[in-house]
N, C-alpha and C positions, 0 to 999 in steps of 0.2 A: 022478978024485975031486974035483979043483978045480972042474971044470966043473959037477959035481953040486951042490957047495956054493954056487956062484954062482947056479945056477938056483933053489935053495931060498931064498936070500936075496932074490932079485928077486921070487919068488912071495909071500914073506912081506910085503914092502913093498907089493905090489899089493893084498893082502888088507887091510892096514891102511888104505890110502887108500880102498878101496871099502866098508869097513865103516861102517855108519851110526853117527853120533855119539849118545852117550847123555847124559842130563841130568847136569850137574855141580852145583857149589855156587853157581850164579848166584843173585843176589838183586837184586830191584828195590826201590827205595825211592820214596816219594812224600810230598811236603809240600803239603797242601791248604790252607795257611793263607790264601792270597789268596782262595780260594773260600769259606772258612768252613765246610768240611765237618767234621762231628763224627765221621762214619764214612766208611770207604773200603773199596770192594770192587774186585777185579781181574777182568778178563776177558781171555782170550787165544785165539788161533786160528792155525792154520797157513796159510801163504800159497801154498806151491807143491805142496801135496797129498802130501807125503812121509809124513805121519802124521795121518790124518783123526781119530784119537782123541787128539790132542795136548791138547785143552782138558781133557778129563776125566782123562787120565793125569797131567797136570801138577798135579793137585790141585783142579781146579775141576769137581766132579762134579755140581753143580746147575746150573740154568739162570741166565739173566740175573737180577740184576745180577752174579752170579759169586760169588767167594769173599771173605768178609769178612776184612779184614786187622786185625792187631793192631800196636800200636806197638812198635818195637824199643827196648829199654831203653838200648842203647849210643848210638844216634843221636837218638832222640826222633821218628823218622819212622815212618810205616806201612811195613811191609816184607812182601815176598812172595818166597819161595824155591820154585821149582818142585820137585815131587817127583822123586826120582831113580829110583824103581822104581814099577811099577804095583801093583795089588791082589794080583797073583799073585807079587810079588817080582821080576818080570822088569825089567831095565833099560829105561827109557823112551827111545824113539827121538826125538831132538830134531830137528825140521825145520830145514833150512838157513835158512829165513826164517820167522819167525812174528811176530805183532804182539801188543802188550800195550796195554791201555787201562785207565783207572781211572774209577770213578764214586763217587757219594755213597751207594751201597748202597740206592738207592731205584729201584724199577722205574718207568721213565719219568722219572727225575730227571735231574740234571746228570751230565755225563761229560766225559772228555778226548777229544781228536780221534781219529778212526779211524787205525789204524796209527801210533799215537803212538810206539811203540818197537819195536825188534827186538833181536836178541842183542847188538848193538853197545853197548847201554846197560846191560848187566849190571853190577851193582855201583855204579850211579850213582843219584842221587836226581832225581826229576821234580818240579821246583818249578813249581806252577801260577802263571802270571803274568797273563794277560789272557783275557777271554772274546771269542771270535772274532765278527767282524761279517760282514755280507754281502760287504763289500769284501775281507776276508781270504779268504773262500771263493772269491771270483772270482779272486784272485791265486794261491791254492793250494787245489785241490779237497780235499786231505786235511784242511784246516782248516775243518771244517763250522761254519756260523754257529750261535751260541749254545752252542757247545762250548768247553771250556777248552783253551788252548794251554799246553803244559808245556815248560819249558826244562830240559834235562838238564845236571846239574852233578856234579862230583866230590863225594862225600860229605864228605870232609875240608874242602874249601873251603866247602861249604854249612853245615857245622856250626860251624866256628870263627867266633866273632863278630868282626866287623871292629872293631879298636880304633883309634880316632882320638883323638889328644891334643887337648884343647881349645886353641884358639888364644888365646894370652894377649897382650893388647894393653895396653901401658902408657898410662895417660891422658896426654894431651898437656898439658904444663905451660904455662900462659900467665900471664905477669906482668901484674898489673893496670896499666892505663895511668894514669900519673901526670899529673894535670891541676892546674896552678897555679890557685888561686882568683883569680877576676877581681876586681881592686880598683877600685871606683868611688867617686869622691868624692861625698859626700852633697850633693845640690842644696839650696842655701839659698833658701828662698822667703820673700819679705817678708810679714810678717803683714798680714792684711786689717784695714781699719778697720771701724768699726761699720756704715757704709753699703755695705759690700761692696767698696769700692775699696781697692787696695793702698796702704798708708801710704808716703809719700815721706819718706825720711830726709833731714835737713838735711845740707848739705855740710859736710865736715870743715873745721876751722879752718885746717889746713895748706893747703887749697885756696883759702880766702878771703883769706889774708894778703897775697899779691902784689897782689891787686886793690885792697885797702885802701891799700897803700903808694903805688900809682900815683895813686890818688884824692887822697891827701894832698899829693903832690908837685904835682899839677895845681892844687889850690887854692892852694898856696903860691906857685906861679908866677904865678897870676892876681893874688894880693895884691901881689906885687912889681911887676907891670906897672901896677896901679892906683896904687900909691904913687908910682911914677916919674912917671906922667902928672901927678899933683897937684903935684909939685915943679916940674915944667917949667911948669906953668900959673902 
């Protein structure tokens, strides 16, 4: 009995592993702000051939450019959730690998790179960043020139605005340099005479007095000498 139960358990596990996966509640978001798209459409296809009807079964029943998306009220991004059942109500087989790309809902218009996303990006937002150049394509063939490159980010991180406190800088206080006023004595200029020459001021009495005294003494000495000579004569 135990062997029978063990065999049934192993068989059940094998069936679970072998059973094809079905569509879940996976949702892709896209933020086309950098590209300036007013509308967004999605296109998808299977890569390994497990479900050739994946594109139509997942909700894209028309041709290119695909299914027009609506904005998600909660995130503000365009959103796409693949259908979980087909038109007959049967669960949709999800390929192991499938690609998702977005465009501006114009036939022949702008689009994202080929094979932009696979199931690994379910629940994330594709933020369009730069338009690929020929150099980008040469470095990575999936980044076709003139197609937009998208960077996949977590929705929470992409929707929460980055808050940065403004840097406050106190103005540098500078004391005014104190400069003492330069004192200069006014230059005295002798007034000019009528003929344009500077007037010569007479010498002060204090400067002439010694000279006069010496002259008087000299004259007196000469008078004494003369008087003495007369007496001797």
